[in-house]
The first five atom37 places (N, CA, C, CB, O) and aatype in JSON, in Angstrom:
{
  "aatype": [12, 19, 16, 4, 10, 6, 2, 5, 1, 10, 13, 7, 0, 9, 4, 15, 19, 8, 1, 0, 10, 19, 1, 11, 2, 3, 10, 2, 10, 0, 0, 8, 7, 9, 15, 0, 19, 5, 13, 8, 16, 10, 19, 13, 19, 8, 9, 11, 15, 16, 1, 7, 6, 11, 19, 4, 5, 1, 3, 19, 6, 1, 6, 16, 7, 10, 1, 14, 15, 15, 19, 15, 15, 12, 10, 0, 2, 10, 6, 1, 15, 0, 13, 9, 6, 1, 19, 15, 15, 0, 3, 3, 0, 1, 16, 11, 18, 9, 16, 10, 16, 14, 10, 7, 10, 6, 9, 4, 11, 11, 2, 11, 6, 10, 12, 3, 11, 4, 3, 15, 5, 19, 4, 0, 0, 10, 16, 6, 6, 6, 5, 19, 16, 10, 11, 2, 10, 10, 0, 11, 19, 5, 2, 15, 10, 19, 3],
  "atom_mask": [
    [1, 1, 1, 1, 1],
    [1, 1, 1, 1, 1],
    [1, 1, 1, 1, 1],
    [1, 1, 1, 1, 1],
    [1, 1, 1, 1, 1],
    [1, 1, 1, 1, 1],
    [1, 1, 1, 1, 1],
    [1, 1, 1, 1, 1],
    [1, 1, 1, 1, 1],
    [1, 1, 1, 1, 1],
    [1, 1, 1, 1, 1],
    [1, 1, 1, 0, 1],
    [1, 1, 1, 1, 1],
    [1, 1, 1, 1, 1],
    [1, 1, 1, 1, 1],
    [1, 1, 1, 1, 1],
    [1, 1, 1, 1, 1],
    [1, 1, 1, 1, 1],
    [1, 1, 1, 1, 1],
    [1, 1, 1, 1, 1],
    [1, 1, 1, 1, 1],
    [1, 1, 1, 1, 1],
    [1, 1, 1, 1, 1],
    [1, 1, 1, 1, 1],
    [1, 1, 1, 1, 1],
    [1, 1, 1, 1, 1],
    [1, 1, 1, 1, 1],
    [1, 1, 1, 1, 1],
    [1, 1, 1, 1, 1],
    [1, 1, 1, 1, 1],
    [1, 1, 1, 1, 1],
    [1, 1, 1, 1, 1],
    [1, 1, 1, 0, 1],
    [1, 1, 1, 1, 1],
    [1, 1, 1, 1, 1],
    [1, 1, 1, 1, 1],
    [1, 1, 1, 1, 1],
    [1, 1, 1, 1, 1],
    [1, 1, 1, 1, 1],
    [1, 1, 1, 1, 1],
    [1, 1, 1, 1, 1],
    [1, 1, 1, 1, 1],
    [1, 1, 1, 1, 1],
    [1, 1, 1, 1, 1],
    [1, 1, 1, 1, 1],
    [1, 1, 1, 1, 1],
    [1, 1, 1, 1, 1],
    [1, 1, 1, 1, 1],
    [1, 1, 1, 1, 1],
    [1, 1, 1, 1, 1],
    [1, 1, 1, 1, 1],
    [1, 1, 1, 0, 1],
    [1, 1, 1, 1, 1],
    [1, 1, 1, 1, 1],
    [1, 1, 1, 1, 1],
    [1, 1, 1, 1, 1],
    [1, 1, 1, 1, 1],
    [1, 1, 1, 1, 1],
    [1, 1, 1, 1, 1],
    [1, 1, 1, 1, 1],
    [1, 1, 1, 1, 1],
    [1, 1, 1, 1, 1],
    [1, 1, 1, 1, 1],
    [1, 1, 1, 1, 1],
    [1, 1, 1, 0, 1],
    [1, 1, 1, 1, 1],
    [1, 1, 1, 1, 1],
    [1, 1, 1, 1, 1],
    [1, 1, 1, 1, 1],
    [1, 1, 1, 1, 1],
    [1, 1, 1, 1, 1],
    [1, 1, 1, 1, 1],
    [1, 1, 1, 1, 1],
    [1, 1, 1, 1, 1],
    [1, 1, 1, 1, 1],
    [1, 1, 1, 1, 1],
    [1, 1, 1, 1, 1],
    [1, 1, 1, 1, 1],
    [1, 1, 1, 1, 1],
    [1, 1, 1, 1, 1],
    [1, 1, 1, 1, 1],
    [1, 1, 1, 1, 1],
    [1, 1, 1, 1, 1],
    [1, 1, 1, 1, 1],
    [1, 1, 1, 1, 1],
    [1, 1, 1, 1, 1],
    [1, 1, 1, 1, 1],
    [1, 1, 1, 1, 1],
    [1, 1, 1, 1, 1],
    [1, 1, 1, 1, 1],
    [1, 1, 1, 1, 1],
    [1, 1, 1, 1, 1],
    [1, 1, 1, 1, 1],
    [1, 1, 1, 1, 1],
    [1, 1, 1, 1, 1],
    [1, 1, 1, 1, 1],
    [1, 1, 1, 1, 1],
    [1, 1, 1, 1, 1],
    [1, 1, 1, 1, 1],
    [1, 1, 1, 1, 1],
    [1, 1, 1, 1, 1],
    [1, 1, 1, 1, 1],
    [1, 1, 1, 1, 1],
    [1, 1, 1, 0, 1],
    [1, 1, 1, 1, 1],
    [1, 1, 1, 1, 1],
    [1, 1, 1, 1, 1],
    [1, 1, 1, 1, 1],
    [1, 1, 1, 1, 1],
    [1, 1, 1, 1, 1],
    [1, 1, 1, 1, 1],
    [1, 1, 1, 1, 1],
    [1, 1, 1, 1, 1],
    [1, 1, 1, 1, 1],
    [1, 1, 1, 1, 1],
    [1, 1, 1, 1, 1],
    [1, 1, 1, 1, 1],
    [1, 1, 1, 1, 1],
    [1, 1, 1, 1, 1],
    [1, 1, 1, 1, 1],
    [1, 1, 1, 1, 1],
    [1, 1, 1, 1, 1],
    [1, 1, 1, 1, 1],
    [1, 1, 1, 1, 1],
    [1, 1, 1, 1, 1],
    [1, 1, 1, 1, 1],
    [1, 1, 1, 1, 1],
    [1, 1, 1, 1, 1],
    [1, 1, 1, 1, 1],
    [1, 1, 1, 1, 1],
    [1, 1, 1, 1, 1],
    [1, 1, 1, 1, 1],
    [1, 1, 1, 1, 1],
    [1, 1, 1, 1, 1],
    [1, 1, 1, 1, 1],
    [1, 1, 1, 1, 1],
    [1, 1, 1, 1, 1],
    [1, 1, 1, 1, 1],
    [1, 1, 1, 1, 1],
    [1, 1, 1, 1, 1],
    [1, 1, 1, 1, 1],
    [1, 1, 1, 1, 1],
    [1, 1, 1, 1, 1],
    [1, 1, 1, 1, 1],
    [1, 1, 1, 1, 1],
    [1, 1, 1, 1, 1],
    [1, 1, 1, 1, 1]
  ],
  "atom_positions": [
    [[19.96, -87.39, -83.36], [19.07, -87.45, -82.22], [18.09, -86.28, -82.31], [19.87, -87.42, -80.89], [18.51, -85.14, -82.53]],
    [[16.81, -86.54, -82.15], [15.78, -85.52, -82.19], [15.54, -85.04, -80.76], [14.47, -86.05, -82.84], [15.38, -85.85, -79.84]],
    [[15.51, -83.76, -80.59], [15.26, -83.2, -79.26], [14.11, -82.21, -79.33], [16.52, -82.53, -78.7], [13.7, -81.78, -80.41]],
    [[13.61, -81.85, -78.16], [12.53, -80.86, -78.1], [13.06, -79.47, -78.43], [11.89, -80.86, -76.71], [12.28, -78.52, -78.52]],
    [[14.37, -79.34, -78.61], [14.95, -78.04, -78.88], [15.06, -77.73, -80.37], [16.3, -77.96, -78.25], [15.41, -76.6, -80.74]],
    [[14.77, -78.7, -81.24], [14.91, -78.48, -82.67], [13.94, -77.42, -83.17], [14.68, -79.78, -83.43], [12.8, -77.32, -82.71]],
    [[14.42, -76.61, -84.11], [13.61, -75.6, -84.78], [12.96, -74.61, -83.82], [12.56, -76.27, -85.6], [11.87, -74.12, -84.1]],
    [[13.59, -74.33, -82.72], [13.06, -73.34, -81.79], [14.0, -72.14, -81.76], [12.88, -73.94, -80.38], [15.19, -72.24, -82.06]],
    [[13.44, -71.04, -81.38], [14.27, -69.87, -81.13], [15.1, -70.14, -79.88], [13.41, -68.58, -80.97], [14.8, -71.06, -79.12]],
    [[16.13, -69.36, -79.69], [16.99, -69.52, -78.52], [16.17, -69.38, -77.23], [18.13, -68.49, -78.54], [16.37, -70.14, -76.29]],
    [[15.27, -68.41, -77.19], [14.41, -68.23, -76.02], [13.62, -69.51, -75.74], [13.45, -67.04, -76.22], [13.51, -69.93, -74.59]],
    [[13.08, -70.12, -76.77], [12.33, -71.36, -76.62], [13.2, -72.49, -76.1], [0.0, 0.0, 0.0], [12.75, -73.3, -75.29]],
    [[14.43, -72.55, -76.57], [15.35, -73.59, -76.12], [15.68, -73.42, -74.63], [16.65, -73.55, -76.95], [15.72, -74.4, -73.88]],
    [[15.9, -72.17, -74.22], [16.19, -71.91, -72.81], [14.97, -72.28, -71.96], [16.57, -70.41, -72.59], [15.11, -72.89, -70.9]],
    [[13.78, -71.91, -72.42], [12.55, -72.24, -71.69], [12.36, -73.75, -71.59], [11.33, -71.61, -72.38], [11.93, -74.26, -70.56]],
    [[12.68, -74.47, -72.65], [12.53, -75.92, -72.66], [13.45, -76.57, -71.63], [12.82, -76.47, -74.05], [13.03, -77.47, -70.9]],
    [[14.69, -76.12, -71.58], [15.64, -76.66, -70.6], [15.17, -76.29, -69.19], [17.08, -76.12, -70.86], [15.23, -77.11, -68.28]],
    [[14.72, -75.07, -69.03], [14.22, -74.63, -67.72], [13.06, -75.51, -67.25], [13.77, -73.16, -67.78], [13.04, -75.95, -66.1]],
    [[12.11, -75.78, -68.13], [10.96, -76.62, -67.76], [11.41, -78.02, -67.34], [9.97, -76.73, -68.92], [10.89, -78.58, -66.38]],
    [[12.38, -78.58, -68.06], [12.88, -79.92, -67.72], [13.54, -79.91, -66.34], [13.89, -80.42, -68.8], [13.35, -80.83, -65.56]],
    [[14.3, -78.86, -66.05], [14.95, -78.77, -64.75], [13.93, -78.55, -63.63], [15.98, -77.62, -64.75], [14.06, -79.11, -62.54]],
    [[12.92, -77.73, -63.89], [11.87, -77.49, -62.9], [11.1, -78.77, -62.61], [10.91, -76.39, -63.39], [10.82, -79.08, -61.45]],
    [[10.76, -79.52, -63.66], [10.04, -80.8, -63.45], [10.85, -81.73, -62.57], [9.73, -81.48, -64.8], [10.31, -82.34, -61.65]],
    [[12.13, -81.85, -62.85], [13.0, -82.74, -62.07], [13.05, -82.26, -60.61], [14.44, -82.79, -62.68], [12.96, -83.06, -59.69]],
    [[13.21, -80.96, -60.42], [13.27, -80.4, -59.08], [11.94, -80.58, -58.35], [13.65, -78.92, -59.14], [11.92, -80.95, -57.17]],
    [[10.83, -80.32, -59.04], [9.51, -80.47, -58.41], [9.26, -81.9, -57.95], [8.42, -80.03, -59.38], [8.67, -82.12, -56.89]],
    [[9.69, -82.88, -58.74], [9.53, -84.28, -58.34], [10.32, -84.57, -57.06], [9.99, -85.22, -59.47], [9.83, -85.25, -56.16]],
    [[11.54, -84.06, -57.0], [12.36, -84.26, -55.8], [11.71, -83.63, -54.58], [13.77, -83.69, -56.01], [11.67, -84.23, -53.51]],
    [[11.21, -82.42, -54.74], [10.62, -81.7, -53.61], [9.28, -82.3, -53.19], [10.44, -80.23, -53.97], [8.96, -82.33, -52.0]],
    [[8.5, -82.76, -54.15], [7.19, -83.34, -53.85], [7.32, -84.54, -52.91], [6.48, -83.76, -55.14], [6.42, -84.8, -52.11]],
    [[8.42, -85.25, -53.02], [8.65, -86.39, -52.13], [8.71, -85.96, -50.67], [9.94, -87.12, -52.52], [8.49, -86.76, -49.77]],
    [[9.02, -84.68, -50.44], [9.09, -84.14, -49.07], [7.89, -83.27, -48.74], [10.37, -83.34, -48.9], [7.81, -82.71, -47.64]],
    [[6.96, -83.15, -49.68], [5.74, -82.38, -49.43], [5.92, -80.88, -49.43], [0.0, 0.0, 0.0], [5.16, -80.17, -48.77]],
    [[6.92, -80.37, -50.17], [7.12, -78.93, -50.22], [7.23, -78.47, -51.67], [8.37, -78.52, -49.43], [7.56, -79.24, -52.56]],
    [[6.95, -77.19, -51.87], [7.05, -76.59, -53.2], [8.43, -75.97, -53.39], [5.94, -75.51, -53.4], [9.22, -75.88, -52.45]],
    [[8.7, -75.55, -54.61], [10.0, -74.93, -54.91], [10.2, -73.64, -54.12], [10.11, -74.65, -56.42], [11.29, -73.4, -53.6]],
    [[9.15, -72.82, -54.01], [9.31, -71.55, -53.28], [9.47, -71.81, -51.78], [8.09, -70.63, -53.53], [10.18, -71.08, -51.1]],
    [[8.83, -72.84, -51.27], [9.02, -73.2, -49.86], [10.45, -73.67, -49.63], [8.01, -74.29, -49.43], [11.08, -73.31, -48.64]],
    [[10.95, -74.49, -50.55], [12.33, -74.97, -50.42], [13.31, -73.8, -50.54], [12.64, -76.03, -51.5], [14.28, -73.72, -49.78]],
    [[13.05, -72.9, -51.48], [13.91, -71.73, -51.63], [13.96, -70.94, -50.32], [13.4, -70.83, -52.79], [15.02, -70.46, -49.92]],
    [[12.82, -70.83, -49.67], [12.75, -70.11, -48.4], [13.56, -70.83, -47.33], [11.29, -69.97, -47.95], [14.29, -70.2, -46.57]],
    [[13.44, -72.16, -47.26], [14.22, -72.92, -46.28], [15.72, -72.73, -46.51], [13.87, -74.42, -46.36], [16.48, -72.53, -45.56]],
    [[16.14, -72.79, -47.77], [17.56, -72.62, -48.09], [18.01, -71.19, -47.75], [17.82, -72.92, -49.59], [19.1, -71.0, -47.21]],
    [[17.17, -70.21, -48.06], [17.48, -68.81, -47.75], [17.69, -68.64, -46.24], [16.34, -67.87, -48.24], [18.67, -68.03, -45.81]],
    [[16.78, -69.18, -45.44], [16.9, -69.1, -43.98], [18.16, -69.82, -43.51], [15.64, -69.7, -43.29], [18.88, -69.33, -42.65]],
    [[18.42, -70.98, -44.09], [19.61, -71.76, -43.71], [20.89, -70.98, -43.99], [19.63, -73.1, -44.45], [21.78, -70.9, -43.14]],
    [[21.0, -70.43, -45.18], [22.21, -69.69, -45.56], [22.41, -68.48, -44.64], [22.14, -69.23, -47.04], [23.51, -68.25, -44.14]],
    [[21.35, -67.72, -44.43], [21.45, -66.54, -43.56], [21.83, -66.95, -42.14], [20.12, -65.75, -43.55], [22.65, -66.29, -41.49]],
    [[21.22, -68.03, -41.66], [21.49, -68.49, -40.29], [22.95, -68.92, -40.13], [20.57, -69.66, -39.93], [23.57, -68.63, -39.11]],
    [[23.48, -69.61, -41.13], [24.88, -70.05, -41.03], [25.84, -68.86, -41.04], [25.23, -71.01, -42.19], [26.98, -68.98, -40.58]],
    [[25.38, -67.72, -41.56], [26.18, -66.49, -41.53], [25.95, -65.69, -40.25], [25.86, -65.62, -42.75], [26.52, -64.62, -40.07]],
    [[25.1, -66.22, -39.37], [24.8, -65.54, -38.12], [23.76, -64.43, -38.26], [0.0, 0.0, 0.0], [23.61, -63.61, -37.36]],
    [[23.06, -64.39, -39.39], [22.05, -63.36, -39.62], [20.67, -63.89, -39.24], [22.07, -62.9, -41.11], [20.38, -65.07, -39.41]],
    [[19.84, -63.0, -38.74], [18.46, -63.37, -38.41], [17.57, -63.04, -39.61], [17.97, -62.62, -37.14], [17.82, -62.09, -40.34]],
    [[16.53, -63.86, -39.79], [15.61, -63.69, -40.92], [14.2, -63.47, -40.39], [15.66, -64.92, -41.87], [13.72, -64.22, -39.54]],
    [[13.55, -62.42, -40.9], [12.15, -62.19, -40.55], [11.31, -62.28, -41.83], [11.96, -60.8, -39.84], [11.84, -62.45, -42.93]],
    [[10.01, -62.16, -41.68], [9.11, -62.3, -42.82], [9.44, -61.31, -43.93], [7.66, -62.11, -42.37], [9.41, -61.68, -45.11]],
    [[9.76, -60.07, -43.58], [10.09, -59.07, -44.59], [11.27, -59.5, -45.46], [10.4, -57.73, -43.92], [11.29, -59.23, -46.66]],
    [[12.25, -60.16, -44.86], [13.4, -60.65, -45.61], [12.96, -61.69, -46.65], [14.47, -61.25, -44.66], [13.43, -61.69, -47.78]],
    [[12.05, -62.57, -46.23], [11.54, -63.61, -47.14], [10.73, -62.96, -48.27], [10.65, -64.63, -46.37], [10.82, -63.39, -49.42]],
    [[9.96, -61.93, -47.95], [9.19, -61.21, -48.97], [10.12, -60.64, -50.03], [8.35, -60.08, -48.34], [9.88, -60.77, -51.23]],
    [[11.2, -60.0, -49.57], [12.17, -59.42, -50.53], [12.85, -60.5, -51.35], [13.23, -58.59, -49.78], [13.04, -60.34, -52.56]],
    [[13.21, -61.6, -50.7], [13.93, -62.67, -51.39], [13.06, -63.37, -52.43], [14.43, -63.7, -50.38], [13.54, -63.68, -53.53]],
    [[11.81, -63.61, -52.11], [10.94, -64.36, -53.02], [10.15, -63.49, -53.97], [9.98, -65.2, -52.22], [9.69, -63.96, -55.02]],
    [[9.99, -62.21, -53.62], [9.18, -61.32, -54.45], [7.69, -61.55, -54.28], [0.0, 0.0, 0.0], [6.89, -61.08, -55.09]],
    [[7.31, -62.27, -53.24], [5.89, -62.55, -52.99], [5.27, -61.47, -52.1], [5.73, -63.93, -52.33], [5.97, -60.78, -51.36]],
    [[3.95, -61.35, -52.19], [3.2, -60.41, -51.36], [3.26, -60.85, -49.9], [1.73, -60.3, -51.84], [3.41, -62.04, -49.61]],
    [[3.14, -59.88, -48.98], [3.18, -60.24, -47.55], [2.16, -61.31, -47.15], [2.92, -59.0, -46.72], [2.48, -62.2, -46.37]],
    [[0.95, -61.24, -47.7], [-0.07, -62.24, -47.33], [0.34, -63.63, -47.82], [-1.44, -61.86, -47.92], [0.1, -64.63, -47.13]],
    [[0.95, -63.71, -49.0], [1.39, -65.01, -49.53], [2.53, -65.58, -48.7], [1.84, -64.87, -51.0], [2.56, -66.78, -48.42]],
    [[3.46, -64.72, -48.3], [4.59, -65.18, -47.48], [4.08, -65.62, -46.1], [5.65, -64.05, -47.32], [4.54, -66.63, -45.57]],
    [[3.15, -64.87, -45.54], [2.59, -65.24, -44.24], [1.95, -66.62, -44.3], [1.56, -64.19, -43.79], [2.14, -67.44, -43.4]],
    [[1.18, -66.87, -45.35], [0.53, -68.17, -45.53], [1.56, -69.28, -45.72], [-0.41, -68.12, -46.73], [1.44, -70.35, -45.13]],
    [[2.59, -69.01, -46.54], [3.62, -70.01, -46.79], [4.36, -70.34, -45.5], [4.6, -69.52, -47.86], [4.61, -71.51, -45.21]],
    [[4.71, -69.31, -44.72], [5.42, -69.55, -43.47], [4.55, -70.32, -42.48], [5.87, -68.22, -42.85], [5.05, -71.18, -41.75]],
    [[3.26, -70.02, -42.46], [2.35, -70.77, -41.58], [2.33, -72.25, -41.97], [0.92, -70.18, -41.65], [2.32, -73.12, -41.1]],
    [[2.31, -72.52, -43.27], [2.34, -73.92, -43.74], [3.65, -74.6, -43.37], [2.12, -73.97, -45.26], [3.66, -75.75, -42.94]],
    [[4.76, -73.89, -43.54], [6.07, -74.47, -43.18], [6.15, -74.72, -41.68], [7.21, -73.54, -43.62], [6.76, -75.7, -41.23]],
    [[5.55, -73.84, -40.9], [5.55, -74.01, -39.45], [4.66, -75.19, -39.05], [5.07, -72.7, -38.74], [5.03, -75.98, -38.18]],
    [[3.49, -75.3, -39.68], [2.58, -76.42, -39.41], [3.24, -77.76, -39.76], [1.28, -76.26, -40.2], [3.02, -78.76, -39.09]],
    [[4.05, -77.75, -40.81], [4.74, -78.97, -41.24], [6.02, -79.21, -40.46], [5.05, -78.91, -42.72], [6.74, -80.17, -40.73]],
    [[6.31, -78.35, -39.49], [7.46, -78.48, -38.59], [8.81, -78.3, -39.28], [7.43, -79.84, -37.92], [9.81, -78.87, -38.85]],
    [[8.84, -77.5, -40.36], [10.1, -77.19, -41.04], [10.76, -75.94, -40.45], [9.86, -77.0, -42.54], [11.98, -75.8, -40.5]],
    [[9.93, -75.03, -39.9], [10.45, -73.79, -39.32], [9.76, -73.51, -37.99], [10.25, -72.61, -40.29], [8.73, -74.1, -37.66]],
    [[10.36, -72.6, -37.26], [9.75, -72.03, -36.06], [9.84, -70.52, -36.22], [10.45, -72.53, -34.73], [10.8, -69.99, -36.79]],
    [[8.83, -69.82, -35.7], [8.89, -68.36, -35.66], [8.97, -67.93, -34.2], [7.63, -67.71, -36.37], [8.13, -68.3, -33.38]],
    [[10.0, -67.16, -33.91], [10.27, -66.75, -32.53], [10.21, -65.23, -32.46], [11.67, -67.28, -32.05], [10.84, -64.53, -33.26]],
    [[9.46, -64.72, -31.5], [9.33, -63.28, -31.33], [10.67, -62.66, -30.94], [8.27, -62.95, -30.28], [11.44, -63.23, -30.18]],
    [[10.91, -61.47, -31.49], [12.11, -60.72, -31.17], [12.02, -60.21, -29.73], [12.31, -59.54, -32.15], [10.95, -59.83, -29.27]],
    [[13.14, -60.21, -29.04], [13.18, -59.68, -27.68], [12.97, -58.17, -27.68], [14.52, -60.04, -26.99], [12.46, -57.6, -26.71]],
    [[13.37, -57.51, -28.79], [13.26, -56.05, -28.89], [11.9, -55.57, -29.36], [14.31, -55.54, -29.83], [11.46, -54.49, -28.96]],
    [[11.23, -56.37, -30.2], [9.96, -55.94, -30.8], [9.08, -57.17, -30.99], [10.2, -55.19, -32.16], [9.34, -57.99, -31.87]],
    [[8.05, -57.3, -30.18], [7.19, -58.49, -30.22], [6.48, -58.65, -31.56], [6.15, -58.41, -29.11], [6.03, -59.75, -31.89]],
    [[6.39, -57.57, -32.35], [5.75, -57.67, -33.68], [6.65, -58.39, -34.67], [5.4, -56.27, -34.21], [6.16, -58.95, -35.66]],
    [[7.94, -58.38, -34.43], [8.9, -59.04, -35.33], [9.12, -60.46, -34.88], [10.23, -58.27, -35.37], [9.44, -60.74, -33.72]],
    [[8.95, -61.37, -35.83], [9.2, -62.79, -35.54], [10.33, -63.26, -36.43], [7.91, -63.65, -35.75], [10.31, -63.08, -37.65]],
    [[11.32, -63.87, -35.81], [12.44, -64.42, -36.57], [12.15, -65.86, -36.93], [13.75, -64.31, -35.77], [11.53, -66.61, -36.17]],
    [[12.62, -66.23, -38.1], [12.37, -67.57, -38.64], [13.63, -68.4, -38.45], [11.95, -67.52, -40.15], [14.72, -67.98, -38.83]],
    [[13.46, -69.57, -37.86], [14.58, -70.5, -37.71], [14.16, -71.87, -38.23], [15.05, -70.59, -36.23], [12.98, -72.23, -38.19]],
    [[15.12, -72.62, -38.71], [14.84, -73.98, -39.17], [14.76, -74.92, -37.98], [15.93, -74.46, -40.17], [15.5, -74.78, -37.01]],
    [[13.85, -75.85, -38.07], [13.79, -76.94, -37.1], [14.77, -78.02, -37.57], [12.31, -77.52, -36.95], [15.3, -77.92, -38.68]],
    [[15.03, -79.03, -36.76], [15.87, -80.13, -37.24], [15.33, -80.74, -38.54], [15.98, -81.22, -36.15], [16.11, -81.1, -39.42]],
    [[14.0, -80.84, -38.67], [13.41, -81.38, -39.9], [13.69, -80.46, -41.08], [11.89, -81.57, -39.72], [14.0, -80.94, -42.17]],
    [[13.58, -79.15, -40.89], [13.87, -78.19, -41.96], [15.32, -78.27, -42.4], [0.0, 0.0, 0.0], [15.62, -78.21, -43.59]],
    [[16.21, -78.41, -41.44], [17.63, -78.54, -41.74], [17.9, -79.84, -42.49], [18.47, -78.49, -40.45], [18.7, -79.87, -43.43]],
    [[17.24, -80.91, -42.08], [17.4, -82.21, -42.75], [16.96, -82.13, -44.22], [16.58, -83.3, -42.01], [17.63, -82.67, -45.1]],
    [[15.83, -81.44, -44.47], [15.34, -81.28, -45.84], [16.35, -80.51, -46.68], [13.97, -80.56, -45.86], [16.61, -80.86, -47.83]],
    [[16.93, -79.47, -46.1], [17.95, -78.69, -46.82], [19.14, -79.57, -47.2], [18.43, -77.5, -45.97], [19.65, -79.49, -48.32]],
    [[19.58, -80.39, -46.26], [20.73, -81.25, -46.52], [20.41, -82.32, -47.56], [21.19, -81.92, -45.23], [21.21, -82.57, -48.47]],
    [[19.23, -82.96, -47.44], [18.83, -83.99, -48.41], [18.72, -83.4, -49.81], [17.5, -84.64, -48.0], [19.18, -83.99, -50.79]],
    [[18.09, -82.23, -49.89], [17.9, -81.63, -51.2], [19.19, -81.08, -51.78], [16.88, -80.55, -51.12], [19.31, -80.97, -53.0]],
    [[20.16, -80.73, -50.92], [21.47, -80.35, -51.44], [22.09, -81.53, -52.17], [22.4, -79.85, -50.29], [22.7, -81.38, -53.22]],
    [[21.93, -82.71, -51.59], [22.44, -83.92, -52.23], [21.74, -84.14, -53.57], [22.23, -85.16, -51.31], [22.39, -84.49, -54.56]],
    [[20.43, -83.95, -53.62], [19.69, -84.1, -54.87], [20.11, -83.05, -55.89], [18.18, -84.02, -54.62], [20.24, -83.34, -57.08]],
    [[20.31, -81.82, -55.42], [20.74, -80.76, -56.34], [22.15, -81.05, -56.87], [20.7, -79.39, -55.63], [22.45, -80.78, -58.03]],
    [[23.0, -81.58, -56.01], [24.34, -81.97, -56.45], [24.26, -83.04, -57.53], [25.19, -82.48, -55.25], [25.02, -83.03, -58.5]],
    [[23.32, -83.97, -57.36], [23.12, -85.03, -58.36], [22.65, -84.44, -59.68], [22.1, -86.08, -57.85], [23.16, -84.81, -60.75]],
    [[21.68, -83.54, -59.62], [21.18, -82.88, -60.84], [22.3, -82.08, -61.5], [19.99, -81.94, -60.51], [22.45, -82.11, -62.73]],
    [[23.08, -81.37, -60.69], [24.19, -80.59, -61.22], [25.2, -81.5, -61.92], [24.87, -79.79, -60.1], [25.74, -81.15, -62.97]],
    [[25.44, -82.65, -61.33], [26.38, -83.61, -61.93], [25.87, -84.09, -63.29], [26.58, -84.82, -61.01], [26.66, -84.26, -64.23]],
    [[24.55, -84.31, -63.39], [23.98, -84.73, -64.67], [24.17, -83.66, -65.74], [22.49, -85.06, -64.51], [24.52, -83.97, -66.88]],
    [[23.93, -82.42, -65.37], [24.1, -81.32, -66.33], [25.57, -81.19, -66.72], [23.57, -79.98, -65.72], [25.9, -81.06, -67.89]],
    [[26.44, -81.23, -65.72], [27.87, -81.07, -65.98], [28.45, -82.23, -66.8], [28.64, -80.94, -64.67], [29.38, -82.04, -67.57]],
    [[27.89, -83.42, -66.62], [28.38, -84.58, -67.36], [28.16, -84.44, -68.86], [27.7, -85.85, -66.86], [28.86, -85.07, -69.66]],
    [[27.18, -83.62, -69.25], [26.89, -83.42, -70.67], [27.84, -82.42, -71.32], [25.45, -82.96, -70.84], [27.84, -82.28, -72.54]],
    [[28.63, -81.73, -70.51], [29.5, -80.67, -71.03], [30.93, -80.84, -70.54], [28.97, -79.3, -70.62], [31.18, -81.36, -69.46]],
    [[31.87, -80.39, -71.37], [33.26, -80.34, -70.92], [33.39, -79.2, -69.92], [34.25, -80.17, -72.12], [32.5, -78.36, -69.81]],
    [[34.51, -79.17, -69.2], [34.72, -78.07, -68.26], [34.72, -76.72, -68.96], [36.03, -78.27, -67.5], [34.17, -75.75, -68.46]],
    [[35.33, -76.68, -70.12], [35.37, -75.43, -70.89], [33.95, -75.01, -71.32], [36.28, -75.6, -72.15], [33.61, -73.83, -71.27]],
    [[33.14, -75.98, -71.73], [31.76, -75.68, -72.12], [30.95, -75.2, -70.92], [31.1, -76.92, -72.74], [30.1, -74.32, -71.05]],
    [[31.22, -75.78, -69.74], [30.52, -75.35, -68.54], [30.82, -73.89, -68.23], [30.92, -76.23, -67.35], [29.91, -73.12, -67.91]],
    [[32.08, -73.51, -68.32], [32.48, -72.13, -68.06], [31.83, -71.2, -69.09], [34.03, -71.99, -68.11], [31.32, -70.14, -68.75]],
    [[31.86, -71.61, -70.35], [31.26, -70.81, -71.41], [29.76, -70.65, -71.18], [31.52, -71.46, -72.79], [29.22, -69.55, -71.32]],
    [[29.08, -71.75, -70.84], [27.64, -71.69, -70.6], [27.3, -70.77, -69.43], [27.08, -73.1, -70.34], [26.38, -69.96, -69.51]],
    [[28.05, -70.89, -68.35], [27.82, -70.01, -67.19], [27.99, -68.55, -67.58], [28.78, -70.37, -66.03], [27.19, -67.7, -67.2]],
    [[29.04, -68.26, -68.34], [29.27, -66.87, -68.76], [28.16, -66.37, -69.68], [30.63, -66.76, -69.47], [27.73, -65.23, -69.55]],
    [[27.71, -67.22, -70.59], [26.64, -66.82, -71.5], [25.32, -66.62, -70.76], [26.47, -67.87, -72.61], [24.59, -65.67, -71.03]],
    [[25.02, -67.52, -69.84], [23.78, -67.38, -69.06], [23.82, -66.11, -68.21], [23.57, -68.62, -68.16], [22.81, -65.42, -68.08]],
    [[24.98, -65.81, -67.63], [25.11, -64.58, -66.84], [24.91, -63.36, -67.73], [26.5, -64.52, -66.16], [24.27, -62.38, -67.32]],
    [[25.44, -63.42, -68.92], [25.28, -62.3, -69.86], [23.81, -62.09, -70.21], [26.11, -62.54, -71.15], [23.32, -60.96, -70.23]],
    [[23.09, -63.18, -70.49], [21.67, -63.08, -70.81], [20.9, -62.58, -69.59], [21.11, -64.46, -71.27], [20.06, -61.69, -69.71]],
    [[21.19, -63.14, -68.42], [20.49, -62.73, -67.2], [20.7, -61.23, -66.93], [20.97, -63.56, -65.99], [19.75, -60.52, -66.59]],
    [[21.92, -60.77, -67.06], [22.21, -59.35, -66.82], [21.47, -58.45, -67.81], [23.72, -59.09, -66.92], [21.1, -57.33, -67.47]],
    [[21.25, -58.94, -69.02], [20.52, -58.13, -70.02], [19.03, -58.04, -69.69], [20.7, -58.72, -71.43], [18.33, -57.16, -70.21]],
    [[18.54, -58.93, -68.85], [17.12, -58.96, -68.5], [16.79, -58.18, -67.24], [16.67, -60.38, -68.34], [15.61, -57.98, -66.92]],
    [[17.81, -57.74, -66.52], [17.6, -56.98, -65.29], [16.98, -55.64, -65.65], [18.94, -56.78, -64.51], [17.45, -54.93, -66.54]],
    [[15.9, -55.3, -64.94], [15.19, -54.04, -65.21], [16.04, -52.84, -64.92], [13.91, -53.95, -64.4], [15.6, -51.7, -65.09]]
  ]
}
């Protein structure tokens, strides 16, 4: 079987798999009219909220690594699309907390199902032992890339 991974360096092979996964994810998200970073933000808010933590714009900036102006614009778009609400803090009117709307929560749940499906496809190609080995190897590579 010929694959796009033939005759590539390991870095190229990892990039190729990453691109295939991103394309699949982008198609799933496009059906809901959101980008990957917007979805990541929704999931981040959802996870923090389920832990009882409040999320403000600064938290999203740290999580995504985006500039404040970019995060502000993204949050405005998510709010316009009715995925989130921003509520002023009772202690400081300058601080606005981000909460998911029912639509935002629904998108998180639907996309969890899609991510589970994608994960199943990846896992189906590997034995359980190979999955553990791959996770360990990817963690090792990721840790070597941390600044």
